[in-house]
matplotlib code that plots the C-alpha trace (Angstrom):
import matplotlib.pyplot as plt

x = [47.7, 47.4, 47.0, 50.2, 52.1, 50.7, 51.8, 55.3, 55.6, 54.3, 56.7, 59.7, 58.6, 57.9, 61.3, 63.1, 61.0, 61.8, 65.5, 65.3, 63.2, 65.1, 68.5, 67.4, 66.0, 69.2, 71.2, 69.0, 68.7, 71.6, 71.7, 71.6, 67.9, 66.0, 64.5, 64.5, 62.4, 60.0, 59.6, 58.7, 56.3, 54.6, 54.3, 53.2, 50.5, 49.2, 49.1, 47.4, 44.7, 44.2, 44.1, 42.0, 39.2, 39.6, 39.3, 36.5, 34.4, 35.2, 36.7, 36.1, 39.5, 40.2, 41.7, 45.0, 45.5, 44.5, 46.9, 49.7, 49.3, 48.1, 49.7, 52.8, 53.9, 52.9, 53.7, 57.3, 57.6, 56.8, 59.3, 58.0, 60.8, 63.4, 61.6, 61.8, 65.5, 66.4, 64.4, 66.0, 69.5, 68.7, 67.7, 70.9, 73.0, 71.3, 69.6, 66.3, 64.9, 65.5, 64.0, 60.9, 60.6, 61.0, 58.5, 55.9, 56.4, 56.3, 53.0, 51.3, 52.5, 51.7, 48.2, 47.8, 49.1, 46.6, 43.8, 44.9, 45.0, 41.4, 40.3, 42.1, 40.4, 37.0, 37.5, 38.1]
y = [46.7, 43.8, 46.3, 48.1, 44.8, 43.9, 47.2, 46.8, 43.3, 44.4, 47.3, 45.1, 42.7, 45.5, 47.1, 43.9, 43.2, 46.8, 46.1, 42.7, 43.9, 47.2, 45.4, 42.8, 45.4, 47.5, 44.3, 43.7, 47.2, 49.1, 52.3, 54.9, 55.5, 54.9, 51.6, 49.9, 52.7, 52.8, 49.0, 48.9, 51.8, 50.2, 46.8, 48.4, 50.5, 47.5, 45.5, 48.4, 48.6, 44.8, 44.3, 47.4, 46.0, 42.5, 43.7, 46.2, 44.4, 40.7, 39.4, 39.8, 40.6, 41.5, 44.8, 43.2, 41.7, 44.9, 46.8, 44.3, 44.4, 47.9, 50.1, 48.1, 46.0, 48.3, 51.4, 50.3, 48.6, 51.7, 54.4, 57.9, 59.5, 57.7, 58.7, 62.3, 62.4, 60.4, 62.9, 65.8, 64.3, 64.0, 67.7, 68.7, 66.7, 68.7, 65.6, 67.3, 64.9, 61.9, 63.8, 64.7, 61.1, 59.7, 62.1, 61.9, 58.2, 57.3, 59.1, 58.0, 54.4, 53.9, 55.3, 53.0, 50.1, 50.9, 51.0, 47.6, 46.2, 47.5, 45.9, 42.6, 42.7, 43.2, 40.3, 37.8]
z = [111.1, 108.6, 105.7, 106.8, 106.9, 103.5, 102.0, 103.5, 102.1, 98.7, 98.6, 99.3, 96.6, 94.1, 94.7, 94.0, 90.9, 89.7, 90.1, 88.3, 85.4, 84.8, 85.1, 82.6, 80.3, 80.4, 79.7, 76.7, 75.2, 76.7, 78.7, 75.9, 76.8, 80.1, 78.7, 82.1, 83.7, 80.8, 80.9, 84.6, 84.2, 81.2, 82.9, 86.2, 84.4, 82.6, 85.8, 87.6, 85.0, 85.0, 88.7, 89.3, 87.1, 88.5, 92.1, 91.4, 88.9, 88.9, 92.1, 95.8, 97.2, 100.8, 101.7, 102.6, 99.1, 97.4, 99.6, 99.0, 95.2, 94.2, 96.9, 98.0, 95.0, 92.1, 94.1, 94.6, 91.2, 89.1, 89.2, 88.5, 90.6, 88.6, 85.4, 86.5, 87.3, 84.1, 82.0, 83.8, 83.2, 79.5, 79.5, 81.4, 78.8, 76.1, 74.7, 74.4, 71.7, 74.0, 77.0, 75.0, 73.7, 77.2, 78.8, 76.0, 75.4, 79.0, 79.6, 76.4, 76.5, 80.2, 79.8, 76.9, 79.0, 81.8, 79.2, 77.8, 81.4, 81.9, 78.7, 79.6, 83.0, 81.5, 79.1, 81.9]

ax = plt.figure().add_subplot(projection="3d")
ax.plot(x, y, z, "-o")
ax.set_aspect("equal")
plt.show()
């Protein structure tokens, strides 16, 4: 039961963080490209890599903390469903170059961010 509550609390927190980060990113870079979604996915991928290594290799964290952060907070913070519909919308608008850039860039940059998070976690 405590893990379930931790996931719910993390999900609510992550959803709010996603809104704040993406809104700030769009205010900064504009809405001509899905910058807000890309930003939260990169940050979330980095955080997942970092926290995964910290929790698995470095720290002793209880299941509730892991559930709060990894499943709840980061699960709600990252936005694969939003990424998918934004990429689809670009395709539908015949902006194929932007759609390919968003899809390829999101995958490659987020994998790289997760890798950097793993490296950062192992350096601690």
